[in-house]
C-alpha positions in Angstrom: 0.0 0.0 -0.1 2.8 2.3 0.7 4.3 1.7 -2.5 1.1 2.4 -4.5 0.6 5.6 -2.7 4.1 6.6 -3.3 3.5 6.4 -6.9 0.6 8.6 -7.0 2.2 11.4 -5.1 5.6 11.1 -6.6 3.9 11.6 -9.9 1.8 14.4 -8.9 4.9 16.2 -7.4 6.7 16.6 -10.7 3.7 18.5 -12.3 4.8 21.8 -11.0 8.3 21.3 -12.8 6.3 22.0 -16.0 6.7 25.7 -14.9 10.2 25.6 -16.3 8.4 26.3 -19.6 7.4 29.6 -18.4 10.9 30.7 -18.7 12.5 30.0 -15.2 15.8 28.1 -15.3 15.8 24.4 -14.3 18.2 25.2 -11.4 16.0 27.8 -10.1 13.0 25.5 -10.3 14.8 22.7 -8.5 16.1 25.1 -5.8 12.7 26.2 -4.9 11.2 22.7 -5.0 14.0 21.7 -2.5 13.1 24.6 -0.1 9.6 23.2 -0.1 11.1 19.7 0.6 13.0 21.0 3.5 10.1 22.5 5.2 8.2 19.2 4.5 10.8 16.9 5.9 11.1 18.7 9.4 7.4 19.6 9.7 5.8 16.3 9.0 8.0 14.1 11.2 7.4 16.7 13.8 3.8 16.3 13.4 3.7 12.6 13.0 6.1 11.4 15.8 7.6 14.3 17.3 11.4 15.5 17.2 12.0 13.5 20.4 11.6 10.3 18.4 14.0 11.6 15.8 16.6 12.3 18.6 16.2 8.8 20.2 16.9 7.1 16.7 20.1 9.3 16.4 21.2 8.4 19.7 20.9 4.6 18.9 22.6 4.9 15.4 24.5 8.3 15.0 26.6 7.1 12.0 23.3 7.0 9.8 23.3 10.9 9.9 26.3 11.1 7.4 24.6 8.4 5.1 21.4 10.4 5.3 23.2 13.6 4.2 25.0 11.9 1.4 21.7 10.4 0.0 20.1 13.9 0.2 23.0 15.3 -1.9 22.6 12.7 -4.5 18.9 13.5 -4.7 19.4 17.1 -5.3 21.7 16.6 -8.4 19.2 13.9 -9.7 16.2 16.2 -9.0 18.0 19.0 -11.0 18.6 16.7 -14.0 15.0 15.7 -13.9 13.8 19.3 -14.5 16.0 19.5 -17.5 14.7 16.2 -18.7 11.2 17.5 -18.4 11.9 20.7 -20.3 13.6 18.8 -23.2 11.4 15.5 -23.5 8.4 16.3 -21.5 6.8 14.8 -18.4 5.2 11.8 -19.9 8.5 10.5 -21.5 11.1 11.7 -18.8 9.3 9.9 -15.9 9.6 6.2 -17.2 13.3 7.1 -18.3 14.5 8.2 -14.9 12.6 5.1 -13.2 15.5 3.0 -14.5 16.5 3.6 -11.1 14.7 0.4 -10.0 17.2 -1.6 -12.1 20.0 -0.3 -9.8 17.8 -0.9 -6.7 17.5 -4.6 -7.7 21.2 -4.8 -8.1 22.3 -3.0 -4.9 19.7 -4.9 -2.9 20.9 -8.3 -3.9 24.5 -7.4 -3.7 24.7 -5.6 -0.4 21.7 -6.5 1.6 20.9 -10.2 1.0 17.6 -9.4 -1.0 16.8 -12.3 -3.5 19.1 -14.7 -1.7 17.0 -17.6 -0.8 14.3 -16.6 -3.2 12.3 -19.3 -5.1 12.8 -19.9 -8.8 9.4 -18.4 -9.4 10.3 -15.1 -7.4 13.6 -14.7 -9.1 11.9 -15.1 -12.5 9.5 -12.5 -11.5 12.2 -10.0 -10.7 14.4 -10.9 -14.0 11.4 -10.8 -16.3 10.3 -7.6 -14.7 13.7 -6.1 -15.2 13.7 -7.1 -18.9 10.2 -5.6 -19.4 11.2 -2.3 -17.8 14.3 -2.1 -20.0 12.1 -2.8 -23.1 9.7 -0.1 -22.1 12.5 2.4 -21.5 13.8 1.8 -25.0 10.3 2.4 -26.5 10.1 5.8 -24.7 13.5 6.8 -25.7 12.5 6.2 -29.4 9.4 8.2 -28.7 11.3 11.1 -27.4 12.7 11.7 -30.9 9.1 12.8 -32.0 8.2 14.7 -28.8 11.2 16.9 -27.9 11.2 20.4 -28.4 14.2 22.4 -30.0 15.8 19.3 -31.2 17.1 18.4 -27.7 15.9 14.8 -27.4 19.3 13.3 -26.6 20.1 15.8 -24.0 16.8 15.1 -22.2 17.1 11.4 -22.6 20.8 11.6 -21.1 19.5 13.9 -18.3 16.7 11.5 -17.3 18.8 8.2 -17.4 21.5 10.0 -15.3 18.9 11.1 -12.6 17.8 7.3 -12.5 21.4 6.3 -11.9 21.9 8.7 -9.0 18.5 8.0 -7.5 19.2 4.1 -7.8 22.5 4.7 -5.8 20.8 6.8 -3.3 18.7 3.7 -2.1 22.0 2.2 -0.7 21.9 4.6 2.3 18.1 4.1 2.6 18.4 0.2 3.0 21.4 0.6 5.5 19.2 2.9 7.8 16.2 0.8 7.9 18.1 -2.6 8.3 19.9 -0.8 11.2 16.5 0.2 12.6 16.2 4.0 12.1 12.6 5.3 11.4 11.9 6.6 7.9 10.8 9.9 9.7 14.1 10.2 11.4 16.0 9.4 8.3 14.4 12.0 6.0 14.9 14.7 8.6 18.7 14.7 8.0 18.3 13.7 4.5 17.1 17.2 3.7 20.0 18.8 5.1 22.2 17.2 2.4 19.4 18.3 -0.3 19.4 21.9 0.7 23.1 22.4 1.1 23.9 20.5 -2.2 21.2 22.4 -4.2 22.3 25.7 -2.8 25.9 25.0 -4.2 24.4 23.9 -7.6 22.5 27.0 -7.9 25.4 29.3 -6.8 27.8 27.4 -9.2 25.6 27.3 -12.2 23.6 30.7 -12.0 25.4 32.8 -9.5 24.0 34.6 -6.4 22.8 37.6 -8.6 21.1 35.7 -11.3 19.5 33.3 -8.7 18.2 36.3 -6.6 16.9 38.0 -9.6 15.0 35.0 -10.9 13.5 34.3 -7.5 12.2 37.9 -7.2 10.8 37.8 -10.7 9.1 34.5 -10.0 7.3 35.4 -6.9 4.0 34.4 -8.5 4.9 30.9 -9.0 7.1 30.2 -5.8 4.1 28.9 -4.0 3.4 26.2 -6.7 7.0 25.0 -7.0 7.5 24.8 -3.1 4.1 23.0 -2.9 5.5 20.5 -5.5 8.4 19.9 -3.1 6.0 19.4 -0.2 3.9 16.7 -2.1 7.1 15.1 -3.2 7.9 14.5 0.4 4.6 12.9 1.1 5.2 10.5 -1.8 8.9 9.8 -0.8 7.8 9.1 2.9 5.6 6.2 1.5 8.5 5.1 -0.6 10.7 4.9 2.3 8.3 2.8 4.2 8.0 0.5 1.3 11.8 0.1 1.1 11.9 -0.7 4.7 9.2 -3.3 4.7 9.6 -4.9 1.3 13.2 -4.1 0.4 14.6 -1.9 -2.2 14.5 -4.6 -4.9 10.7 -4.6 -4.7 9.6 -1.6 -3.0 11.3 0.8 -5.5 9.8 -0.8 -8.5 6.3 -0.6 -6.8 6.7 3.0 -6.1 7.9 3.6 -9.6 4.3 3.2 -10.8 4.5 7.0 -10.6 5.6 6.5 -14.4 1.7 6.0 -15.1 0.8 8.9 -12.9 3.3 11.0 -14.9 1.8 9.9 -18.1 -1.6 10.8 -16.6 -0.7 14.3 -15.7 1.4 14.9 -18.7 -1.3 13.9 -21.2 -4.6 14.5 -19.4 -3.6 17.8 -17.6 -0.9 19.5 -19.7 -1.9 18.1 -23.1 1.4 16.6 -23.9 1.7 14.5 -27.2 -1.7 15.9 -28.4 0.1 17.2 -31.5 2.3 14.2 -31.9 0.1 11.2 -33.0 3.2 9.5 -34.3 4.8 9.2 -30.7 1.7 8.5 -28.7 1.5 4.7 -29.5 5.2 4.4 -28.5 4.6 6.4 -25.2 1.6 4.3 -24.1 3.2 1.1 -25.0 6.3 2.0 -23.3 4.7 3.1 -20.1 2.5 0.0 -20.0 5.4 -2.4 -20.6 7.4 -0.7 -17.8 4.3 -0.8 -15.4 3.9 -4.6 -16.2 7.6 -5.1 -15.5 7.4 -3.2 -12.2 4.4 -5.2 -11.2 6.0 -8.6 -11.9 9.1 -7.4 -9.7 6.8 -6.3 -6.9 4.6 -9.4 -6.9 7.6 -11.7 -6.5 6.8 -11.6 -2.8 9.5 -12.3 0.0 9.7 -15.7 1.5 11.0 -16.7 5.0 14.3 -17.8 3.7 14.9 -14.5 2.1 13.6 -12.6 5.2 16.4 -14.6 7.2 19.0 -13.1 4.9 17.6 -9.6 5.6 17.9 -10.4 9.3 21.7 -11.4 8.9 22.3 -8.3 7.0 20.7 -6.3 9.8 22.6 -8.0 12.5 25.9 -7.4 10.5 25.2 -3.8 10.3 24.5 -3.7 14.1 27.9 -5.4 14.8 29.6 -3.3 12.5 28.6 0.1 13.9 28.1 -1.0 17.6 24.3 -0.7 17.7 22.3 -2.6 20.2 21.3 -5.8 18.3 17.9 -6.2 20.1 17.0 -2.6 19.3 17.8 -3.5 15.7 15.7 -6.7 15.6 12.7 -4.9 17.1 12.8 -2.0 14.8 13.4 -4.2 11.7 9.8 -5.3 12.1 8.4 -1.8 12.9 8.0 -2.3 16.8 7.6 1.2 18.3 10.1 1.8 21.3 8.2 4.7 22.9 4.8 6.5 22.7 4.6 9.7 20.6 5.5 12.8 22.5 5.2 16.3 21.0 6.8 19.4 22.3 6.6 23.2 21.8 9.6 22.7 19.3 7.3 20.5 17.2 4.4 22.8 17.0 6.7 25.6 16.2 8.1 23.7 13.2 4.6 22.9 12.1 3.4 26.5 12.6 6.4 28.0 10.8 6.1 25.8 7.7 2.3 26.7 7.6 3.1 30.4 7.8 5.6 30.3 4.9 3.2 28.6 2.6 0.2 30.8 3.6 2.5 33.8 2.9 3.6 32.6 -0.4 0.0 31.6 -1.2 -1.1 35.2 -0.9 1.2 36.2 -3.8 0.6 33.1 -6.0 -0.6 33.6 -9.6 -2.2 31.2 -11.9 0.5 29.7 -13.8 0.6 30.7 -17.5 0.2 27.1 -18.7 -2.8 25.4 -20.5 -4.2 22.9 -18.1 -7.2 20.8 -17.9 -8.6 21.6 -14.3 -11.3 18.9 -14.5 -8.5 16.3 -14.7 -6.5 18.1 -12.1 -9.5 17.7 -9.7 -9.8 14.0 -10.5 -6.3 13.2 -10.1 -6.1 14.9 -6.8 -9.1 13.3 -5.4 -7.8 9.9 -6.4 -4.4 10.7 -4.8 -5.8 12.0 -1.5 -7.9 8.8 -1.3 -4.7 6.7 -1.6 -3.1 9.0 1.1 -5.8 8.3 3.4 -6.0 4.5 2.9 -2.4 3.8 3.1 -1.7 6.4 5.8 -4.3 4.8 8.1 -3.1 1.3 7.4 0.7 2.4 8.2 -0.4 4.0 11.4 -2.6 1.2 12.5 0.2 -1.3 11.9 3.4 0.5 12.9 2.4 3.7 14.3 4.7 5.4 11.5 7.7 3.5 12.8 
């Protein structure tokens, strides 16, 4: 359920990146989205569990802080590349290309964390067959981009999307280390965002310079709310993706959350009208997306058995011994056992109030984006996404209390 909800919200989050077509530089778009991500990654954990729970996790496994910051830095570079990809080849094409990250997720999960070891022949066949299908779908979409890309920049957009997928695939190594060791996803993402914001700031100053960045931010005041909202929505999807990675592994959780490729296709075609004037590419895009989705489903449905779970437990205990973490704490947290009741302090409510105030202030200056959009489909997709959020969120709270 977490993986499916992640797909819907990660798909919706990239829609504001279409604002790059209004003239903003991709780096500025990414910087503003990361600012929204930063606010969400501190306020949502404070609201759901409280910062005291974050502190308790860090005291148990302090070494994971640097891994979280490293993962956040990789994310920032990848997210910037996705904005370039959306500008050059469109949302409905770029999405499935960067979702090649699931291929690396399968590789790293098997290589480092014992995933697929002890799996049955049927399970391995599902993973392998799904991987082949996803590669075939990515190939179809790369061919389709030669029809859809604007300004003759198809190759650049394809390369940017594939590089983003490679970085995101590698980013899942710190994810899995954290969750095998016992850290809660809500604690991990809190420090993850430190690397995101720091790295994105360096990127913006290196590429655009401080004066250009300041000028663009001032000129784009009317769309800052929408870009930061995109970052906030992305965090909701990413939190569900984190829980999917924790409980079913990166070799299965990541392909499942990568159903966002279908949501990207829906947002791109139904809301923004991509491919409307490119009938020659539409069959390739639809076929490529469906083939990749079928491949992701085959991987995700190759369910984990007891023998493979035993390999996970051995990997978790190996991590605990390596870093001197209490092994009983690791065993309990591996299956989602809460260590203490939720306690919220004035610090938590201050974080939530500050984030809310920033979004309200930006909303007052927000303008309707200068993009052609089908508002009826916007409403439909938003309603479905909220329904998935409610269903998956309730189930996650009921079974793990968000641990």
